C-alpha positions in Angstrom: 29.0 13.8 -53.4 31.3 11.4 -53.1 32.1 13.2 -49.8 29.2 11.7 -48.0 30.2 8.5 -49.7 33.9 8.6 -47.9 32.2 9.7 -45.2 29.7 7.2 -44.3 32.3 4.5 -45.2 35.1 6.1 -42.7 31.6 6.2 -40.3 31.1 2.6 -41.1 35.0 2.0 -39.8 34.5 3.6 -36.6 30.9 2.0 -35.9 33.1 -1.5 -36.1 36.4 -0.1 -34.8 34.5 0.9 -31.1 34.0 -2.3 -30.6 36.5 -4.1 -30.9 37.9 -3.9 -27.4 35.1 -5.2 -26.2 34.8 -8.6 -24.1 33.6 -10.3 -27.2 35.8 -10.9 -30.5 35.9 -8.6 -33.4 34.7 -11.7 -35.2 31.4 -12.4 -33.1 30.7 -9.1 -33.4 30.8 -8.1 -37.1 29.1 -11.2 -37.7 25.1 -10.3 -38.4 22.4 -11.7 -36.1 19.8 -14.3 -37.0 17.3 -12.3 -35.5 15.9 -8.5 -34.9 18.4 -6.9 -32.5 17.0 -4.1 -30.6 20.0 -2.5 -29.2 22.0 -3.2 -32.4 19.1 -1.7 -34.6 19.0 1.6 -32.5 23.0 1.8 -33.1 22.9 1.6 -37.1 20.2 4.5 -36.9 22.4 6.6 -34.2 25.3 6.0 -36.7 23.3 6.3 -39.9 21.5 9.7 -38.4 25.2 11.0 -37.1 27.0 10.8 -39.8 24.2 12.3 -42.0 24.3 15.6 -39.4 28.1 15.3 -39.4 28.3 15.4 -43.3 25.8 18.0 -43.8 27.5 20.2 -41.4 30.8 19.4 -42.5 29.4 20.4 -46.2 27.7 23.4 -45.6 31.2 24.6 -43.5 33.4 23.7 -46.3 31.3 24.5 -49.5 28.2 26.4 -49.0 29.3 28.7 -46.7 32.0 30.5 -49.0 29.1 30.8 -51.6 25.9 34.0 -51.3 22.5 31.7 -49.8 19.4 32.8 -52.6 16.0 31.6 -52.5 15.3 28.2 -53.6 15.5 27.8 -57.0 16.4 25.1 -59.8 18.9 24.4 -62.5 19.0 22.6 -65.5 23.2 21.4 -65.8 22.1 17.9 -67.9 23.6 19.5 -70.9 27.1 19.3 -68.5 30.1 17.2 -68.4 28.7 14.7 -70.9 26.2 13.6 -68.0 30.0 12.1 -66.6 28.5 14.0 -63.3 25.3 12.2 -63.3 27.0 8.9 -63.0 28.9 9.8 -60.1 25.5 10.5 -58.7 23.9 7.4 -59.0 27.2 5.3 -57.8 27.1 6.9 -54.8 23.7 6.5 -53.5 23.9 3.3 -55.0 26.5 2.3 -52.8 25.5 4.8 -50.0 22.3 2.4 -50.0 24.2 -0.7 -50.0 26.6 0.2 -46.8 23.3 1.0 -45.0 21.1 -1.9 -46.0 24.2 -4.1 -44.9 24.0 -2.3 -41.7 20.6 -3.0 -41.0 21.0 -6.6 -41.5 23.9 -7.1 -39.2 21.1 -5.7 -36.4 18.7 -8.6 -37.6 16.7 -6.7 -40.1 15.2 -8.6 -42.9 16.3 -8.5 -46.1 13.7 -6.9 -47.7 13.0 -4.0 -44.7 17.0 -3.5 -44.6 17.0 -2.6 -48.7 14.3 -0.4 -47.9 15.7 1.3 -45.1 18.9 1.7 -47.1 17.8 3.0 -50.1 16.0 5.5 -48.5 19.0 6.5 -46.7 21.0 6.8 -50.3 18.4 9.0 -51.5 17.8 11.2 -48.4 21.8 11.6 -48.1 21.8 13.0 -52.0 18.7 14.7 -52.3 19.8 16.8 -49.1 22.8 17.7 -51.0 20.7 18.6 -53.8 18.4 20.9 -51.6 21.6 22.9 -50.2 22.5 23.5 -54.5 18.6 24.6 -54.4 19.2 27.6 -51.7 22.8 28.6 -53.0 22.9 31.5 -55.6 25.6 29.4 -57.3 24.1 26.7 -58.4 20.1 24.7 -57.9 18.3 22.0 -57.5 19.2 20.2 -60.2 16.3 17.7 -61.5 18.9 15.6 -63.3 21.3 15.1 -60.4 18.0 13.8 -58.7 16.9 11.6 -61.0 20.4 10.0 -61.0 20.3 10.0 -57.3 17.1 8.0 -57.7 18.1 5.3 -60.1 21.4 4.8 -58.4 19.0 3.7 -55.2 16.8 2.3 -57.0 19.3 -0.2 -58.4 20.5 -1.3 -55.8 16.5 -1.9 -54.3 15.4 -3.4 -57.6 18.1 -6.3 -56.9 16.9 -6.9 -53.5 13.5 -7.0 -53.7 14.0 -8.9 -57.4 16.4 -11.5 -56.5 18.0 -11.1 -52.9 21.3 -10.4 -54.4 22.8 -7.8 -56.1 23.1 -9.2 -59.7 23.9 -6.2 -61.4 26.1 -4.3 -59.7 27.3 0.2 -60.1 30.8 0.8 -60.0 33.4 2.8 -60.2 37.4 2.8 -61.8 39.6 5.8 -62.3 43.0 6.5 -62.5 46.0 9.6 -62.3 45.6 11.3 -65.6 48.3 13.9 -66.9 48.0 15.8 -69.8 51.2 16.1 -72.7 49.8 20.2 -73.6 51.1 22.5 -70.9 48.1 24.7 -70.9 45.4 21.3 -70.4 47.4 20.4 -67.8 46.8 24.0 -65.7 43.5 23.7 -66.7 43.2 20.1 -65.1 45.0 21.5 -62.2 42.2 24.5 -61.9 39.0 22.5 -62.7 40.0 19.3 -61.1 42.5 20.1 -58.6 46.5 19.4 -58.7 46.7 16.8 -55.7 46.3 12.9 -56.2 43.3 12.2 -54.4 41.4 15.6 -56.1 42.8 14.3 -59.6 41.5 10.5 -58.4 37.8 11.9 -57.1 37.2 14.8 -59.8 38.8 14.4 -63.0 35.9 13.3 -65.5 38.1 12.5 -68.0 39.9 9.6 -66.1 36.3 8.2 -64.7 34.5 5.2 -66.0 31.2 3.3 -64.6 30.4 0.6 -64.7 27.2 -2.0 -65.1 28.5 -4.9 -63.5 26.4 -8.0 -64.4 27.2 -11.6 -62.8 26.0 -13.7 -65.5 26.1 -17.3 -63.5 22.9 -15.9 -61.7 21.0 -15.5 -64.5 21.4 -19.1 -65.7 20.3 -22.3 -64.5 21.2 -23.1 -61.4 23.2 -26.9 -63.2 25.5 -24.1 -65.1 29.3 -24.1 -64.7 29.8 -20.5 -65.6 32.4 -19.2 -62.8 29.9 -17.4 -60.4 32.8 -14.9 -59.4 32.6 -13.9 -62.9 31.6 -10.9 -64.0 30.7 -8.6 -67.3 30.4 -5.1 -67.5 29.5 -2.4 -69.2 30.8 0.8 -69.0 30.6 4.7 -69.8 33.3 7.5 -70.0 33.9 10.8 -71.8 37.1 12.3 -72.8 38.5 16.2 -73.4 36.5 18.1 -71.1 38.1 21.1 -70.1 34.7 23.5 -69.1 31.1 22.2 -67.7 29.9 22.5 -71.5 32.5 23.8 -74.1 36.5 23.5 -74.1 37.0 27.7 -73.8 37.6 29.6 -71.2 39.4 33.0 -69.9 41.0 34.3 -67.4 40.2 38.0 -65.4 43.5 40.5 -64.8 43.8 38.9 -61.5 44.9 35.0 -63.2 41.4 33.9 -62.3 39.8 31.4 -64.4 36.2 32.7 -65.6 34.7 29.6 -67.5 32.7 32.2 -69.9 34.7 32.5 -71.9 33.4 35.6 -73.4 33.7 37.4 -69.9 33.4 40.8 -70.2 36.4 41.6 -67.9 38.5 39.0 -69.4 41.9 39.0 -69.6 43.0 35.9 -71.7 40.8 34.1 -73.6 42.0 30.7 -74.1 40.1 28.5 -77.2 40.2 24.8 -77.0 36.7 24.0 -78.7 38.4 22.4 -81.8 39.2 19.7 -79.4 36.8 17.2 -80.1 34.5 16.2 -76.6 33.5 12.6 -76.7 31.6 9.5 -75.2 33.4 6.3 -74.6 31.7 2.8 -74.1 33.2 -0.2 -72.6 33.2 -3.8 -72.6 34.9 -5.8 -70.1 35.5 -8.9 -67.6 34.7 -8.5 -63.9 34.9 -9.6 -60.8 32.2 -9.9 -58.2 34.3 -10.1 -55.0 31.2 -11.7 -52.8 30.8 -14.2 -55.1 34.5 -16.0 -53.8 34.2 -18.7 -51.3 36.2 -18.1 -48.4 34.8 -18.8 -44.0 36.8 -16.0 -42.7 34.5 -13.2 -42.0 36.9 -10.2 -42.4 37.5 -11.1 -45.5 34.2 -11.4 -46.8 33.8 -7.9 -45.8 37.1 -6.8 -47.7 35.4 -8.3 -50.8 32.0 -6.7 -50.2 34.0 -3.2 -50.1 35.8 -4.1 -52.9 33.4 -4.5 -55.0 32.5 -0.6 -55.6 35.5 -0.3 -57.6 35.9 -2.4 -61.3 39.5 -3.4 -61.3 41.6 -3.1 -64.3 40.9 -5.6 -67.2 41.0 -6.4 -71.1 38.6 -3.6 -72.4 37.1 -3.4 -75.9 36.1 0.2 -76.1 33.9 2.2 -79.1 33.2 6.0 -78.9 31.5 8.8 -80.9 34.5 9.8 -82.5 33.7 6.7 -84.4 37.1 4.2 -83.2 36.8 1.1 -81.8 39.9 0.4 -79.6 41.4 -2.3 -77.6 42.8 -2.1 -74.2 45.2 -4.6 -72.2 44.2 -3.0 -69.0 41.7 -0.1 -68.7 42.1 1.3 -65.5 
């Protein structure tokens, strides 16, 4: 899912950079127009369609081509990973919708229509992945994933239609996690990858997802609450070394097997005593788009920074019935 967002961001930058050497200034180019611009509108459509095509073809060859095909079928994975993967789907769809909508506004499309177009692109990109899953024998179409995608795109659209502003943002935070237990570190390398980029994008134990509320926008206009200061509620999970349980096996060739009781298991590993648990967070946050600046490039940078929840003092409560305070939760 994050491969699609990264591809979308990449094309967004390529789209802007492709005009940087024209006779007009970059600053003028990246400024949205006041009225509908047909030329820009079709450029945005082309960029979105091109991104969609390249991402789907690349994903098919890089991922799905390595697994056998099947007739379309469903698969219920709602119990896996304590639903952290569902949070990732929502976050990706939300930000795809946001980026696409911003591009349409750049083309002079009205805010309402741009929001609808953006949400449609975010939902469509993610739905296509679910369909590819449904045609792969290894997985299946996940109604839970589709619901999460709908929530992410719908959250963006709801903000725009209700308030013409993103008062409630969906954000993401993570860090490079290491495990003191050598067996668990090996298992994490197998599940989440050994490289820094893989761990950051895949390690559910190190990730958190946030709903960030801009408090000032919910108060009366005369309020003195800082417009850039948000309050965020977050969700995370820990001690996950398998989709639904912390036990696995290795076959005679040393290949890890998710099924602990696999018939060809050579070396079973049981960490079922390690309790998997959920985490709930409360933390201050920053809405960078509320920081006033006359510099257009800086405003665009602030817009992109808003997809990430910055480290901040955080209060945690978890399902182990522990309450913790973190000076900086990353």
